[in-house]
Each structure stands twice: as structure tokens, then as C-alpha cells.
RODO-512990 format. One record per residue (C-alpha): x, y, z. Coordinates in steps of 0.001 Angstrom, whole numbers, plus 500000, padded with zeros to 6 digits. Layout:
% RODO-512990
XYZ/...
This chain:
% RODO-512990
903341562563219027/904574560106221692/907159562706222830/904826565449222979/902507562994225016/905135562331227479/906240565822227805/902783567299227912/900729565096230473/899904566687233748/902541569108233660/901177571444231247/897606571407231750/897380570741235457/900791571672237089/901511574829234942/898473576886236006/898865575817239601/902256577005239484/901835580250237851/899082581069240405/901594580073243441/904359582082242047/902701585484240761/901657585157237274/903425586858234253/907002587015235490/906871583115236069/905400582878232653/907959584888230862/911063583195232590/909503579898232073/909233580538228183/913043581770228309/913975578553230120/912156576268227719/913719578008224856/917252578465225712/917978575495228506/915032573123228034/915279572322224175/918941572185224551/918897569996227596/916151567430225627/918659567058222765/921440565871225140/919134563545226906/918025562035223838/921596561938222707/922850560384225842/919993557761225631/920598557006221799/924520556971222267/924488554429225258/921442552418224162/920546552260227896/917962553755230128/918555555372233473/920422552270234758/923495552029232651/923242555159230472/925419557147233102/928162554312233612/928317553878229909/928486557616229190/931652557983231278/930490560209234102/932615559649237189/930410557216239444/927871557097236725/926724553694238255/925450555551241444/924337558566239428/922074556110237576/920546554141240468/919931557632242574/917597558874239576/916216555889239108/915161555618242766/913970559223242381/911526558105239860/909677555738241994/909035558825244237/907845560944241568/905849558250239944/903719557705243015/902420561128243666/902144561808239835/899807558542239655/897811559850242278/896961563387240713/896145561343237440/893468559562239544/892049563024240525/891443563704236649/890259560198235953/887527560854238775/886436564307237475/886022562544234095/883603560083236110/882085562868237539/881091564752234328/879886561335232931/877599560931235969/876317564492235740/875339564041232113/873111561532232871/871200563395235466/873191562225238553/875151564353240580/878702563555241668/880961566389243097/884337565149241926/886204567463244308/885552565043247030/888484563136245621/891159566076246496/893236565998249501/892324568438252201/894460571497252986/895604569987255941/894394567095258574/892877564175256906/889645563017255099/888820559432254928/886534559829252189/889206561422249924/891748558961251063/889910556020250282/888812557397246813/892242558138246200/893632554795247019/891023553215244361/891538555568241450/895433555327241853/895183551372241835/893232551594238726/895763553996237023/898651551734238136/896848548721237119/896134549967233515/899616551275233213/900888547661233857/898634546370231164/900190548847228557/903913547996229890/903428544379229354/902552544894225801/905347547152225131/906094550500224088/904991550791220471/901814548744220635/900720550604223603/901765553970223695/902438555098219966/898836554275218647/897282555890221557/899413559325221215/898014559654217715/894647560332218858/894815561609222359/897419564671221806/895494566374218943/892156565737220956/893421567632224208/894685570412222215/891368570815220341/889387570750223588/891727573289225001/891100575839222284/887204575343222731/887663576274226465/889605579272225624/886926580666223668/884651580238226220/886591581506229114/887939584631227623/884055585701226883/883275585393230436/882560588637232209/885528589755234117/887823587496232215/890037590444230894/891294590774234441/892651587223234310/894331587678230935/896046590590232163/897255588814235312/898400585846233329/900796587496230609/900207591514230995/901683592069234535/905168591257234164/907856593169236400/911413592662236721/911160592905240683/908822589984240475/911639587495239373/912610586496242870/914937583227242963/912104581234244406/910128582375241251/913320581707238959/913720578078240644/909975577350240291/909924578264236532/912857576288235898/911480573232237539/908436573927235835/910195573651232433/911775570575233200/908670569131234576/906649570120231206/909264568600228933/909653565385231213/913483566329231467/915279564786234813/917778562489233085/915205559705233083/912004559315230701/913887561291227766/917080559237228163/915334555755228085/913206557295225163/916175558443223377/917238554981223604/914440553955221385/915190556632218755/916173555544215243/919704556969214300/917984558645211156/916051560789213654/917063564441213574/917363565079217312/917494568969217193/914389569486215000/912201566945217331/913322568840220354/912387572158219278/908899570624217991/908576569028221482/909497571925223439/907281574386221398/904440571775221972/905086571375225587/904962575102226346/901954575813224076/899898573493225981/900878575237229222/899713578674227720/896777577369226288/895539575837229679/896513579169231214/894137581084228915/891331578575229774/891858578780233239/892941582161234585/890431584104232783/887548582058234720/889454582098237914/889089586175238000/885480585969236461/884204583557239124/886160585565241885/888460582442242916/891969582540244360/894675582041241418/897267580840244134/894913577960245344/897378575139244572/897040571759243045/893182571962242987/893132575026240756/891970573357237535/889421571401239386/887563574422240897/887474576500237968/886748574242234543/883779572468235946/882216575906236594/883260577026232949/881662573783231502/878420574378233226/877999577792231460/878516575988227944/875657574548225904/876461570713226218/878892571641228620/879216568049229991/880195566969226638/883134569353226763/883884568357230288/883925564596229672/886044565195226411/888601567363228169/889218565417231361/889371562114229148/891662563620226966/893856565411229778/893676561757231408/894934560230228375/897784562730227919/898954562469231584/898702558655231118/901139558882228471/903727560655230697/902815558011233656/903565555078231487/906834556881230454/907829556938234043/906831553367234572/908817552435231651/912200553978232937/911468551874235995/910743548522234143/913483549170231659/916159549766234340/915175546412235918/915300544573232829/918597546008231840/920272544733235218/918439541713236178/917258538501234355/913794539133235253/910809538825232732/908803541826231735/905771540608233426/907807540217236839/909469543557236337/905976545249235634/904382543532238819/907173544784241320/907494548323239775/903560548773239832/903379547402243624/906153549708244733/904924552711243123/901560552211244956/902861552192247945/904914555358247606/901813557090246276/900091557055249655/901823559637251763/900844562433249438/897251561492249525/896866562474253184/896902566237252642/898174569275250462/900677570138253242/902293566836252017/901708566856248561/902696570448247473/906348569948249012/906198566427247773/905439567923244321/908158570798244291/910959568268245694/910315565418242945/908715567574240521/911046570564240377/914242570109242243/915323566457241435/914037566951237821/916485570068237392/919126568018239010/918690564884236958/918755566690233787/921991568597234714/923757565292235393/922346564205231903/923656567307230327/927066566743231833/927326563387231134/926488563791227356/928493567071226847/931551566395228578/931892562834228750/931010561497225210/933536562135222733/932801565529220756/932900563566217391/930294561223218877/928104563714220342/928013566110216892/927478562834215207/924103561975217269/923034565421216401/922548564511212639/923822567661211454/926902568809209528/929768570262211201/929190573924211016/928935577147213357/925640576584214535/926140572959215506/929670573944217357/927796576743219018/924934574449220200/927805572008221589/929466574773223527/926223576146224653/925327572769226117/928876572448227804/928960575655229470/925862577668229424/923044575133230228/925060573732233221/925795577152234463/922362578681234290/920834575451236292/923334575571238883/923066579586239084/919318579336239713/919685576405242060/922415577969244187/920627581576244226/917460579666245326/919188577813248036/921157581022249518/918019583180249639/915426580415250781/917773578702253406/920517581321254533/918462584501253568/921270585939251489/920579587822247994/923145587973245633/921180590814243713/919805593612246282/
């Protein structure tokens, strides 16, 4: 449940629907599911193996894993996490404020929680101040959990947050798909697949989304892998985590897109998509405020697990490479992340490129480096031993799949996107 909580977070429920909307619907979904199955799950195994084998986090795992320049690879990914954690904590604040809005409305008050969202462009002082306050609250509470440590803080929380969120998503789906006009949204979400819609930008976005939704990137899962016991079967847990993470995204899509079309909204409206649709769905449900409150609290909880995981990467890196006490490391990590959270608060023209850069591109690059380190620079015998499987055809196939196919696929999608987006050159057609 801890791994699923880390993987699901905002990626599946907030980011997946807005990315589907931005990149055209069913083609994105189909390619995303293929990436999760054939690239994401094997990459997750490699990241766990790298962490468990080296017993180090981002700072240390690559150097000990043997990749040339491993020390600098680790530092590069380590600093990327600072930037990504800032904007992620900011989005988490949006969710927390919407939970507060549902609670206020339940007691007869009125709070339009959408006022916290950054404007599409320009600057809004109210939004900015609310984001500053909510992000500070998110980071402060993450710091409290981090001081207590991983098992005492995260594992206990995961056991009830993750099932609760999945349960609320099912209830939302039942209401959303029965709205007038919902069928059009369902068809757009899963029934309108066209091969000509698989443009490089869509493929690159789907690749990044798969890595984001599973918290891949050579950071989170590496340090969590270092905590895995040797008896843990990596392959089985990776499959389970990948299925759960992608299922959460699909459930969120079925809850949101029927409502988007039923309410006449625009599916490509961006990061604010779930905040525009779901409150209207709750308003049409008996005791809707109860479901709204439970949903946003559950989403906040699951996203919170991912946020704590990001902070744990940073704190763990400092503890591994300094003589600092845990409290000091937590304080400085929280302070730096808060400062870096401020730029994307300004407007969506900053937030969206920030998200695509640190939430898609850098995560795919980081996971590529982790896969290469694990499959190419850890001795084959030791790599296979970490898989906890007997040496057989499937194990060897998986080993070579990770060595050749996974890196090649990531590179192909990335290079294809750069060629078309930057240079205007199409490999196909």
C-alpha cells in the first residue's frame, strides 16, 4: 500500500485526466497503458533493484551502481527532485483547499475553492496568497512525518488512505456515467482511438505520464527500493503497483470525462480540470458534500504520500552524504522546496511547462539512467539475484528486455519528440 500510495498520488487522479484532455483522448490512453505494461513495470523493477542492491538513495546509488559519472548523475537527479517537489506541493495545496471548501459548504457557508487556482495568465493576488498559505501547510505537515521516519509515518497512513480513495472513485463513476450526455464523454475517453492521433507529442506525453503515475524517475523508487527486504519479490510487487497506478488513472477518467461532456465543459482545460468538473458532480448527488469531502481528503492523503516520498528522497540524500541530524536535514529541505514552489504559483503559463518539464521529461530521463545503471553496470548474477526468481527463460528475457528494449523505447520516443517539436522533422510520414 505504501508503494501504491507513492505511485498513485496526484499523478493518477489529477494529472492523468488533464493530460488525457490536453493530448486528445483515447490515443493517449491506449499508448499510456502500453507504456505502463511493457516499459513502466520493468523500469520499476530496475529502480527497486538499484536501490536494494546499493542500499543507497539517489545520492550514492548511481556511483555505487557503477555507471560512469554516477556521482554527478545522482546529484543531477537529486536537484531535479527539489524543483519537482515544489510545484507538486503547490498542486497538493489546491486539493487541500478544495477539501476545505466542501467542509465549509456542508455547514451552510459558501467557499468557491477554485479561487486558489492560478490564473491562465497574468497575476492574481488572492490566488497567490492562498497558494502561499496552503503550500506552507502542506510542507510543514510533510516535515512532521519526515521527522518521525518512514515506517511510523507513511505505512500506517497508507493502509487506510489508498482503499478509501479507490472506493470514492467508484462512487463518483456510478454518478458520473448516469448524467445526461455522459456517453459522449465515455466514447471520447476510450472509444475514439485512431492511429493517426499518435503524434510524437502524444507519445512523449504518454511516456512521461506513465513514469509520473508510477513515481519513476530514478529517485523515489530507488530510495524506497533501498528499504525493501531481501525476501520481497520485486517482479510481483512491480506488477501489482503498475496495475494499481494505471487503474486509478482510468477510474479517475471515468469519473471526470462523462461529467465534462455532460456539463458542456472543455476537456483540454488543463490542470484545473478536476476542480471544474467534480464539485458540479457532487452538487447533483444526495449528500454530495459528504462524497466531495471524502474524495478531496482521500486525494489529498494519497498525494500526500507521494509528496512525503519526494521529501524522503531529499532528506535521505542529505543524511547519506553529510553528518547532519535528521531534524536539520528536514528543515533545510522544506525551506528550499517552499522557495522553489513559488514561481509556478503565478499562472498556468508557468505552471504547465514546469509540469511538463519536471513531471514528464525529467522523470523519463531519470528512469532511463536508473534502468541503464541497474541492467548494464550491476553484474548479471547480482541483478538476477535481486529479482528473487529462479534462473529460467522468463528471467533472462526480462533481463535483456530491460537492457535493450526499455532504454531503446524511451530514447526513441524522446528523440522523435525532439525532432518533430524542435526541428520540424517527422520520422514517420
